Backbone as numpy.savetxt, mean C-alpha at the origin, in Angstrom:
# Nx Ny Nz CAx CAy CAz Cx Cy Cz
16.05 -3.78 8.38 14.60 -3.87 8.30 13.94 -2.72 9.05
14.43 -2.45 10.26 13.86 -1.36 11.05 14.06 -0.02 10.37
15.23 0.18 9.75 15.51 1.45 9.10 14.53 1.73 7.98
14.08 0.70 7.29 13.14 0.90 6.20 11.76 1.26 6.68
11.49 1.00 7.96 10.13 1.20 8.47 10.05 2.31 9.50
10.92 3.29 9.41 10.86 4.36 10.39 10.80 5.72 9.70
10.06 5.77 8.61 9.96 7.02 7.87 9.19 8.10 8.61
8.25 7.69 9.45 7.49 8.68 10.20 7.36 8.21 11.64
7.03 9.12 12.52 6.85 8.78 13.91 5.40 8.55 14.26
4.54 8.40 13.26 3.11 8.27 13.53 2.79 6.86 13.98
1.65 6.74 14.63 1.14 5.43 15.02 0.18 4.96 13.95
0.32 3.71 13.54 -0.59 3.18 12.53 -1.97 2.99 13.13
-2.97 3.48 12.45 -4.35 3.28 12.86 -5.16 2.90 11.64
-6.24 2.19 11.86 -7.11 1.84 10.74 -7.82 3.09 10.25
-8.04 3.14 8.95 -8.68 4.30 8.35 -10.10 3.96 7.94
-10.98 4.93 8.05 -12.37 4.77 7.67 -12.47 4.70 6.15
-12.98 3.60 5.62 -13.03 3.46 4.17 -14.31 3.97 3.56
-15.39 4.04 4.33 -16.65 4.45 3.74 -17.11 3.43 2.71
-17.78 3.92 1.67 -18.29 3.05 0.62 -17.17 2.72 -0.36
-16.81 1.43 -0.52 -15.70 1.08 -1.40 -15.89 1.55 -2.83
-17.12 1.45 -3.36 -17.35 1.88 -4.74 -17.14 3.38 -4.87
-17.63 4.14 -3.90 -17.45 5.59 -3.95 -15.96 5.94 -3.87
-15.23 5.23 -3.00 -13.81 5.51 -2.87 -13.07 5.20 -4.16
-13.39 4.07 -4.78 -12.68 3.70 -6.00 -12.94 4.71 -7.10
-14.15 5.25 -7.16 -14.44 6.26 -8.17 -13.67 7.54 -7.90
-13.45 7.86 -6.64 -12.72 9.08 -6.31 -11.27 9.00 -6.75
-10.75 7.79 -6.94 -9.38 7.62 -7.40 -9.31 7.40 -8.91
-10.43 7.70 -9.61 -10.46 7.50 -11.05 -10.22 6.03 -11.38
-10.72 5.17 -10.52 -10.63 3.73 -10.74 -12.05 3.22 -10.91
-12.36 2.48 -11.96 -13.73 2.01 -12.16 -14.25 1.27 -10.94
-15.54 1.49 -10.63 -16.11 0.89 -9.43 -16.06 -0.64 -9.48
-16.13 -1.22 -10.70 -16.12 -2.67 -10.79 -14.73 -3.24 -10.54
-13.70 -2.40 -10.56 -12.34 -2.86 -10.30 -12.07 -2.72 -8.81
-12.43 -3.74 -8.07 -12.34 -3.67 -6.62 -11.09 -4.36 -6.10
-10.84 -4.19 -4.83 -9.68 -4.79 -4.20 -9.93 -6.21 -3.73
-11.04 -6.76 -4.11 -11.34 -8.13 -3.72 -11.98 -8.21 -2.34
-12.25 -9.42 -1.91 -12.88 -9.64 -0.62 -12.04 -9.05 0.51
-12.71 -8.43 1.46 -12.01 -7.86 2.60 -11.58 -8.97 3.56
-10.35 -8.88 4.03 -9.83 -9.86 4.98 -9.33 -9.14 6.22
-9.32 -9.86 7.34 -8.81 -9.30 8.59 -7.34 -8.94 8.42
-6.95 -7.82 9.00 -5.58 -7.34 8.84 -5.04 -6.79 10.15
-3.72 -6.83 10.26 -3.02 -6.28 11.41 -1.93 -5.37 10.87
-1.84 -4.16 11.39 -0.84 -3.20 10.89 0.14 -2.86 12.00
1.42 -2.77 11.62 2.47 -2.52 12.59 3.47 -1.50 12.06
4.00 -0.64 12.93 5.02 0.31 12.49 6.42 -0.31 12.46
6.58 -1.50 13.06 7.90 -2.14 13.10 7.73 -3.64 13.35
8.80 -4.38 13.11 8.79 -5.81 13.39 8.59 -6.06 14.88
9.25 -5.27 15.72 9.12 -5.45 17.17 7.67 -5.26 17.61
6.97 -4.31 16.98 5.57 -4.08 17.33 4.72 -5.31 17.01
5.06 -6.00 15.95 4.36 -7.24 15.60 4.63 -8.30 16.65
5.90 -8.44 17.05 6.24 -9.39 18.12 5.43 -9.08 19.38
5.42 -7.82 19.77 4.80 -7.41 21.03 3.29 -7.61 21.03
2.66 -7.49 19.85 1.20 -7.59 19.78 0.69 -9.01 19.98
1.53 -10.00 19.67 1.15 -11.41 19.82 -0.11 -11.79 19.03
-0.31 -11.15 17.90 -1.43 -11.52 17.04 -1.14 -12.79 16.25
0.13 -13.10 16.10 0.58 -14.27 15.33 1.95 -14.66 15.86
2.49 -15.73 15.32 3.79 -16.19 15.80 4.90 -15.22 15.37
6.02 -15.27 16.07 7.15 -14.42 15.71 7.64 -14.76 14.30
7.59 -16.03 13.94 8.01 -16.42 12.60 7.11 -15.80 11.53
5.80 -15.77 11.81 4.87 -15.15 10.87 5.15 -13.66 10.76
5.48 -13.02 11.88 5.83 -11.60 11.84 7.06 -11.37 10.97
8.08 -12.20 11.17 9.32 -12.05 10.39 9.06 -12.24 8.90
8.31 -13.27 8.58 8.03 -13.55 7.17 7.25 -12.40 6.54
6.27 -11.87 7.27 5.46 -10.77 6.75 6.32 -9.52 6.54
7.20 -9.23 7.48 8.06 -8.05 7.36 9.03 -8.19 6.19
9.58 -9.38 6.02 10.49 -9.60 4.90 9.77 -9.49 3.56
8.54 -10.00 3.50 7.75 -9.86 2.28 7.44 -8.39 2.01
7.16 -7.64 3.07 6.89 -6.21 2.92 8.08 -5.49 2.30
9.28 -5.83 2.75 10.49 -5.20 2.21 10.70 -5.62 0.76
10.47 -6.88 0.47 10.60 -7.37 -0.90 9.60 -6.65 -1.82
8.35 -6.54 -1.36 7.34 -5.83 -2.15 7.71 -4.36 -2.31
8.28 -3.77 -1.27 8.69 -2.37 -1.34 9.71 -2.17 -2.45
10.65 -3.08 -2.55 11.67 -2.96 -3.59 11.05 -3.05 -4.98
10.02 -3.87 -5.12 9.43 -4.10 -6.44 8.23 -3.21 -6.73
7.46 -2.85 -5.69 6.15 -2.26 -5.93 5.93 -0.90 -5.29
6.95 -0.30 -4.67 6.74 1.02 -4.06 6.29 2.01 -5.12
5.36 2.90 -4.79 4.95 3.93 -5.74 6.15 4.73 -6.21
6.15 5.12 -7.47 7.28 5.83 -8.08 6.84 7.18 -8.61
7.71 8.17 -8.41 7.42 9.54 -8.83 8.62 10.12 -9.57
8.32 11.02 -10.50 9.40 11.56 -11.33 10.25 12.60 -10.61
9.78 13.13 -9.48 10.55 14.12 -8.75 10.29 14.06 -7.26
11.23 14.54 -6.48 11.08 14.53 -5.02 9.85 15.35 -4.59
9.68 16.53 -5.19 8.56 17.39 -4.80 7.22 16.69 -5.04
7.10 16.01 -6.16 5.85 15.31 -6.47 5.58 14.23 -5.45
6.59 13.47 -5.11 6.46 12.42 -4.11 6.13 13.01 -2.73
6.81 14.07 -2.36 6.58 14.67 -1.04 5.23 15.36 -0.95
4.65 15.75 -2.07 3.29 16.28 -2.05 2.31 15.24 -1.53
2.62 13.97 -1.75 1.75 12.89 -1.33 2.11 12.39 0.07
3.39 12.23 0.35 3.82 11.56 1.57 4.44 12.46 2.63
4.73 13.70 2.28 5.27 14.62 3.27 6.76 14.88 3.10
7.20 16.01 3.63 8.60 16.40 3.51 9.51 15.38 4.18
10.60 15.05 3.50 11.57 14.12 4.04 11.17 12.66 3.98
10.04 12.36 3.33 9.54 10.99 3.30 9.80 10.27 1.98
10.59 10.87 1.10 10.86 10.27 -0.21 12.36 10.19 -0.47
12.76 9.11 -1.12 14.18 8.89 -1.39 14.39 8.57 -2.86
15.57 8.94 -3.39 15.86 8.64 -4.80 16.22 7.18 -4.99
15.80 6.64 -6.11 16.15 5.27 -6.49 16.36 5.24 -7.99
16.91 4.17 -8.47 17.10 4.05 -9.91 16.86 2.61 -10.33
16.48 2.44 -11.59 16.21 1.12 -12.13 16.55 1.08 -13.59
16.07 0.06 -14.25 16.37 -0.12 -15.66 15.82 1.02 -16.51
14.74 1.63 -16.04 14.11 2.69 -16.83 14.44 4.09 -16.33
15.52 4.21 -15.55 15.93 5.53 -15.11 15.76 5.76 -13.62
15.86 7.03 -13.23 15.77 7.41 -11.82 14.36 7.88 -11.46
14.02 7.73 -10.20 12.71 8.13 -9.71 12.79 8.23 -8.19
11.69 8.63 -7.55 11.62 8.73 -6.10 10.52 7.82 -5.58
10.76 7.22 -4.42 9.75 6.40 -3.77 9.60 6.84 -2.32
8.40 6.64 -1.74 8.22 6.97 -0.32 8.87 5.94 0.57
9.17 6.35 1.79 9.65 5.43 2.81 8.48 4.60 3.32
8.78 3.39 3.74 7.75 2.57 4.37 7.36 3.18 5.71
6.05 3.20 5.99 5.56 3.61 7.29 5.51 2.41 8.23
5.34 1.25 7.67 5.23 0.03 8.43 4.80 -1.08 7.51
4.11 -2.07 8.05 3.62 -3.14 7.20 2.29 -3.66 7.72
1.53 -4.25 6.82 0.24 -4.82 7.15 0.32 -6.32 6.89
-0.32 -7.09 7.76 -0.40 -8.53 7.59 -1.87 -8.89 7.43
-2.21 -9.49 6.30 -3.58 -9.90 6.07 -3.75 -11.39 6.32
-4.87 -11.73 6.94 -5.19 -13.14 7.13 -5.90 -13.61 5.88
-5.20 -14.39 5.07 -5.68 -14.73 3.74 -6.82 -15.74 3.79
-7.50 -15.88 2.64 -8.68 -16.72 2.58 -8.37 -18.19 2.86
-7.12 -18.59 2.66 -6.73 -19.98 2.94 -6.30 -20.17 4.39
-6.42 -19.12 5.19 -6.08 -19.22 6.60 -4.68 -18.78 6.95
-3.82 -18.62 5.94 -2.46 -18.17 6.19 -2.38 -16.65 6.28
-1.17 -16.15 6.39 -0.94 -14.72 6.49 -0.05 -14.27 5.34
-0.25 -13.00 4.90 0.68 -12.40 3.94 0.87 -10.95 4.33
2.12 -10.52 4.29 2.42 -9.14 4.62 2.80 -8.34 3.40
2.67 -7.04 3.51 3.20 -6.13 2.49 3.37 -4.76 3.14
4.11 -3.89 2.48 4.42 -2.59 3.07 3.25 -1.63 3.07
3.32 -0.65 3.95 2.32 0.41 4.04 2.98 1.77 3.84
2.23 2.66 3.20 2.67 4.04 2.96 1.55 4.97 3.44
1.95 6.07 4.07 0.97 7.00 4.63 0.78 8.19 3.70
-0.40 8.30 3.14 -0.75 9.43 2.27 -1.18 10.59 3.16
-0.37 11.64 3.20 -0.64 12.75 4.12 -1.89 13.53 3.74
-2.35 13.42 2.50 -3.47 14.23 2.07 -4.80 13.76 2.63
-5.00 12.45 2.72 -6.26 11.96 3.28 -6.05 11.18 4.57
-4.79 11.03 5.00 -4.50 10.32 6.23 -4.54 8.82 6.11
-4.78 8.32 4.90 -4.91 6.89 4.70 -3.58 6.16 4.64
-3.64 4.86 4.92 -2.48 3.98 4.79 -2.76 3.03 3.63
-1.80 2.96 2.69 -1.98 2.20 1.46 -0.83 1.23 1.25
-1.13 0.16 0.52 -0.08 -0.75 0.10 0.44 -0.31 -1.26
1.57 -0.88 -1.67 2.10 -0.56 -2.99 1.21 -1.05 -4.11
0.26 -1.93 -3.79 -0.67 -2.45 -4.79 -2.00 -1.71 -4.78
-2.07 -0.59 -4.06 -3.27 0.22 -4.06 -4.30 -0.14 -3.01
-4.00 -1.11 -2.14 -4.95 -1.47 -1.09 -4.96 -0.42 0.00
-6.14 -0.13 0.53 -6.28 0.86 1.59 -6.69 0.18 2.88
-5.95 0.44 3.93 -6.27 -0.10 5.24 -7.59 0.52 5.69
-8.50 -0.33 6.13 -9.82 0.16 6.52 -10.29 -0.45 7.82
-11.56 -0.20 8.11 -12.14 -0.66 9.36 -13.53 -1.21 9.08
-13.83 -2.38 9.61 -15.15 -2.97 9.49 -16.03 -2.40 10.60
-17.05 -1.63 10.20 -17.92 -1.00 11.19 -18.63 -2.02 12.08
-18.93 -3.19 11.53 -19.69 -4.19 12.29 -18.87 -4.80 13.41
-17.60 -5.03 13.15 -16.76 -5.73 14.13 -15.71 -4.83 14.78
-15.43 -3.70 14.15 -14.37 -2.83 14.65 -12.98 -3.32 14.28
-12.92 -4.40 13.47 -11.63 -4.98 13.10 -11.01 -4.25 11.91
-9.70 -4.18 11.91 -8.98 -3.65 10.77 -9.09 -4.64 9.62
-9.20 -4.13 8.39 -9.34 -5.01 7.24 -8.69 -4.39 6.01
-8.52 -5.21 4.99 -7.97 -4.75 3.72 -8.45 -5.70 2.63
-8.58 -5.20 1.41 -8.96 -6.04 0.29 -7.84 -7.01 -0.05
-8.21 -8.26 -0.30 -7.21 -9.30 -0.51 -6.31 -8.98 -1.70
-6.84 -8.33 -2.75 -6.01 -8.01 -3.91 -5.10 -6.82 -3.63
-5.40 -6.06 -2.62 -4.54 -4.94 -2.25 -3.31 -5.38 -1.48
-3.33 -6.63 -1.02 -2.19 -7.15 -0.29 -1.54 -8.32 -1.03
-2.31 -9.01 -1.85 -1.80 -10.15 -2.61 -2.46 -10.19 -3.98
-2.04 -9.29 -4.87 -2.66 -9.24 -6.20 -2.19 -10.39 -7.09
-2.81 -10.54 -8.25 -2.35 -11.58 -9.19 -0.89 -11.38 -9.56
-0.24 -12.46 -9.97 1.18 -12.42 -10.32 1.46 -11.42 -11.43
0.51 -11.23 -12.34 0.72 -10.28 -13.44 0.91 -8.86 -12.91
0.24 -8.53 -11.82 0.41 -7.21 -11.20 1.74 -7.16 -10.45
2.04 -8.20 -9.70 3.27 -8.23 -8.92 4.51 -8.11 -9.81
4.44 -8.70 -11.00 5.62 -8.73 -11.86 5.76 -7.49 -12.74
4.79 -6.60 -12.68 4.85 -5.38 -13.50 5.26 -4.20 -12.63
6.38 -3.55 -12.91 6.80 -2.40 -12.09 5.76 -1.29 -12.17
5.54 -0.56 -11.08 4.60 0.56 -11.13 5.08 1.64 -12.08
4.14 2.34 -12.68 4.49 3.44 -13.56 5.02 4.61 -12.75
5.92 5.36 -13.34 6.44 6.56 -12.68 5.42 7.67 -12.86
4.92 8.17 -11.74 3.89 9.20 -11.79 4.52 10.59 -11.87
3.82 11.45 -12.56 4.23 12.85 -12.72 3.34 13.73 -11.87
3.69 14.99 -11.75 2.84 15.92 -11.01 1.44 15.99 -11.62
1.37 15.94 -12.94 0.08 15.99 -13.61 -0.79 14.80 -13.22
-0.20 13.61 -13.19 -0.99 12.42 -12.84 -1.39 12.44 -11.38
-0.54 12.97 -10.52 -0.86 13.05 -9.09 -2.05 13.97 -8.88
-2.05 15.12 -9.55 -3.13 16.09 -9.39 -4.42 15.56 -9.99
-4.33 14.95 -11.17 -5.54 14.55 -11.87 -6.18 13.29 -11.29
-5.38 12.42 -10.65 -5.93 11.16 -10.19 -5.98 11.02 -8.68
-5.65 12.06 -7.96 -5.66 11.93 -6.52 -4.37 11.35 -6.00
-3.54 10.82 -6.88 -2.15 10.57 -6.56 -1.68 9.20 -6.23
-2.40 8.38 -5.50 -1.76 7.18 -5.01 -1.75 6.08 -6.06
-0.66 5.35 -6.07 -0.67 4.07 -6.75 0.07 4.00 -8.05
-0.67 3.85 -9.13 -0.04 3.53 -10.39 0.10 2.03 -10.56
-0.59 1.26 -9.70 -0.44 -0.19 -9.75 -1.65 -0.89 -10.35
-2.83 -0.36 -10.16 -4.01 -1.14 -10.45 -4.56 -0.91 -11.85
-3.89 -0.11 -12.66 -4.35 0.10 -14.03 -4.02 -1.14 -14.83
-5.00 -1.97 -15.05 -4.68 -3.23 -15.70 -5.94 -3.95 -16.17
-5.86 -4.52 -17.36 -6.95 -5.32 -17.85 -7.08 -6.62 -17.06
-6.07 -6.93 -16.24 -6.15 -8.15 -15.43 -7.32 -8.07 -14.45
-7.80 -6.87 -14.17 -8.92 -6.71 -13.27 -10.20 -6.43 -14.02
-10.18 -6.60 -15.30 -11.43 -6.46 -16.04 -11.55 -5.16 -16.80
-10.47 -4.47 -17.04 -10.54 -3.28 -17.88 -10.43 -2.00 -17.09
-10.04 -0.96 -17.79 -9.95 0.34 -17.15 -8.75 0.43 -16.24
-8.66 1.53 -15.49 -7.55 1.63 -14.56 -7.33 3.04 -14.08
-6.36 3.13 -13.19 -6.05 4.44 -12.62 -4.57 4.61 -12.45
-3.81 4.01 -13.30 -2.37 4.12 -13.18 -1.87 5.50 -13.55
-0.64 5.80 -13.04 -0.03 7.09 -13.33 0.49 7.00 -14.72
């Protein structure tokens, strides 16, 4: 578990999201296709960091980290070449993988985020650090942000726990052309399940 979450030596920090509609448009994602209601979130570079923070029980930390690894296996962004992947995540941050549809590259996990869900429980998923804008993203396209009013870290609920139709669909393998034309991250949210349109690779 620790090995999967030590791709970089950076410290996880919340990122300034600005206007969500403006941000979604910058990713060639329709403004109406949002990440859902913002929920309180906690981000950690390792399982031990979650234990040490005492934001939740150790069992909740373990469950969130295991879910992050499971999501990473299924939902990590995919790229057709190492160079394309490293353009987004940095040198040495991408590894080869293979699946039913061939070989591709995925970024290493930077850590994981735990969202406090609307039902009061917690859900975790992996985080990836986009070196181009400094943001931390989930495999489902959620961006770690900050609530200016409270100073609390937050994330859109669909960026951490999307509908099953999204979870069950492997991300598209992105090419250099799609990375350049769309700003690069994701390939997950292009779906009529969110009301049409999309920004998949």
